[in-house]
VOSETOR-346199 format. One line per field, with one value per residue (C-alpha): y, z, x. Coordinates in steps of 0.2 Angstrom, whole numbers. Layout:
BEGIN
Y = [Y/...] $
Z = [Z/...] $
X = [X/...] $
//
This chain:
BEGIN
Y = [0/17/32/47/65/75/94/103/88/99/102/91/80/80/74/62/54/53/44/32/27/26/8/3/16/26/44/60/76/93/107/126/137/124/112/94/84/65/60/42/48/59/77/90/109/120/135/129/147/151/149/133/125/113/105/104/95/83/79/77/65/56/51/39/50/69/72/91/97/113/129/146/141/155/164/181/179/176/191/202/195/189/190/178/167/165/161/148/141/142/144/132/118/121/121/105/97/102/95/79/75/78/66/53/57/54/69/71/89/93/106/111/110/129/131/131/145/132/140/123/109/91/96/84/86/93/107/126/133/150/153/167/173/174/158/148/158/154/136/134/142/129/115/123/124/106/100/110/104/86/76/61/70/67/83/80/92/89/94/85/84/76/79/92/97/111/106/121/115/107/110/93/98/115/107/94/107/119/107/98/114/117/132/136/136/140/126/132/123/130/126/109/100/82/82/66/60/63/45/39/52/46/28/34/44/29/18/31/30/11/10/22/35/52/68/78/69/74/65/68/58/49/58/77/85/102/109/109/91/87/96/86/69/74/79/62/51/59/60/79/90/93/106/118/119/132/129/145/152/158/174/178/174/191/184/195/183/175/156/144/136/119/113/95/87/70/56/45/46/41/27/20/21/14/1/4/17/31/32/40/53/41/30/45/51/34/34/52/45/29/40/50/34/30/46/53/71/70/61/75/88/79/82/101/109/125/118] $
Z = [0/-6/5/-5/1/-9/-9/-15/-8/-9/-28/-42/-44/-26/-19/-32/-30/-12/-12/-26/-20/-1/-2/-12/-4/12/7/17/10/12/12/15/12/8/23/22/35/35/23/23/22/34/32/36/35/28/18/7/1/19/19/26/27/13/20/38/30/21/36/47/35/27/11/-2/-16/-16/-28/-30/-36/-27/-38/-41/-56/-57/-73/-67/-50/-57/-68/-54/-42/-53/-38/-28/-44/-46/-28/-28/-45/-48/-31/-21/-34/-34/-16/-15/-29/-20/-3/-11/-19/-3/7/-7/-10/-28/-34/-47/-51/-60/-74/-88/-107/-107/-108/-127/-136/-146/-163/-170/-160/-160/-147/-141/-125/-134/-144/-139/-127/-128/-113/-116/-99/-81/-75/-90/-88/-70/-72/-85/-72/-60/-73/-76/-57/-54/-69/-63/-45/-46/-62/-55/-53/-65/-73/-80/-92/-90/-94/-85/-79/-66/-52/-39/-21/-25/-43/-52/-56/-73/-90/-89/-74/-81/-96/-85/-73/-86/-98/-83/-79/-97/-100/-116/-118/-131/-137/-146/-162/-164/-148/-147/-132/-125/-108/-97/-85/-67/-61/-77/-73/-55/-62/-75/-62/-51/-65/-70/-52/-52/-68/-61/-75/-73/-83/-94/-100/-108/-98/-107/-117/-134/-143/-146/-147/-149/-134/-143/-147/-129/-123/-135/-130/-111/-116/-126/-112/-98/-109/-110/-124/-135/-145/-130/-135/-149/-160/-161/-162/-146/-155/-157/-139/-132/-120/-112/-112/-127/-130/-136/-152/-152/-136/-144/-136/-142/-129/-139/-127/-112/-122/-127/-109/-100/-114/-115/-123/-114/-113/-128/-125/-125/-112/-101/-103/-98/-82/-78/-80/-70/-55/-56/-55/-40/-31/-32/-33/-17/-8/-13/-6/10/13/11/28/21/16] $
X = [0/7/5/-1/-1/-14/-13/-29/-39/-56/-53/-61/-46/-39/-56/-61/-43/-45/-62/-57/-40/-43/-48/-31/-19/-17/-22/-19/-28/-22/-35/-34/-49/-62/-63/-70/-80/-83/-70/-64/-46/-36/-36/-22/-25/-11/-7/7/11/18/36/42/25/27/43/35/20/31/41/25/16/31/21/28/20/15/1/1/-16/-17/-16/-24/-34/-46/-41/-48/-41/-23/-25/-30/-16/-2/11/0/-3/16/19/6/7/26/36/26/28/47/49/39/49/66/59/53/70/79/67/65/47/40/31/17/14/-2/-1/-12/-14/-16/3/0/-9/-20/-16/-9/-15/-8/5/19/28/43/34/36/24/15/4/-9/-13/-6/-13/-5/11/13/8/22/34/29/33/50/54/48/59/74/73/67/71/62/46/31/24/6/-2/-20/-38/-52/-70/-81/-92/-85/-88/-100/-105/-97/-79/-81/-88/-97/-106/-110/-118/-128/-135/-141/-148/-157/-165/-170/-159/-152/-134/-119/-107/-91/-89/-72/-64/-56/-49/-46/-54/-51/-64/-57/-58/-49/-36/-34/-32/-19/-9/-8/-2/12/18/17/27/40/38/46/47/34/18/2/-12/-28/-41/-35/-49/-51/-69/-76/-85/-101/-100/-95/-111/-121/-114/-118/-135/-138/-131/-142/-157/-157/-162/-146/-156/-155/-136/-133/-118/-108/-91/-82/-79/-97/-101/-95/-82/-69/-55/-48/-50/-36/-45/-36/-29/-27/-12/-4/-4/7/22/11/2/19/26/11/8/-11/-23/-30/-49/-59/-73/-87/-78/-76/-94/-100/-90/-96/-114/-110/-104/-120/-130/-119/-125/-107/-113/-123/-109/-97/-109/-110/-91/-92/-88/-95/-112] $
//
């Protein structure tokens, strides 16, 4: 049994990972602003942006693996507070990476597909990056710090969806909630991505650790899809009205922030090194539906200390 320390344990990935893996591994979750109650795994409360807190926590818990999910991920918040974003998204991962190397702890650092500008698509790990906002620039800086300070760390560029603590953290939840309420929505036909269902992502991350991988990987679905088609597939699987989704261009939607049109990333490297294929979109949506049928959204809400 492997002991995992999971930062950002109230977030979409951290919480689903803890619930899913607790039966197979020892899990300790780290929370800061969003408290949890009644979790089947242990909880530590810590502000990792405080100098020295990261090392203190690692020394206290003594994990085999650190899964670092915590980040300042709100794009507008990052734009408004770039120094805080850099501290949380770049400096803290670097400090954790150095401490993990010194203590012999395996680190898995969660990054983002947004390090690319999406003008080309089909990106491989060695391709040049071009982040278009503060969030993406600070996440890229975090990748660089982790790579410099801990060559054995896994750096996973991801895009994922699933059920979250408060039901507002993923595009799939957004589509489901609005369509279930009969609300019309927009779906962008010109924005492509490769989202991976969060429970599938948890399985893949553990497999990467078990296979002793290290370095930079794209950890996404094997299939790209437009956000419009993604919404339609969600609607069809849940028996909702896909005609409520208006097929449109993001440029016509009146959005303030630019969108990256083609965040399609190759998973060829990971597929080769794991020796198996990554899930496609329909497999992911089936699992998203299955977890709904298993009352996962209600279970998650019951763990919210702020509810």
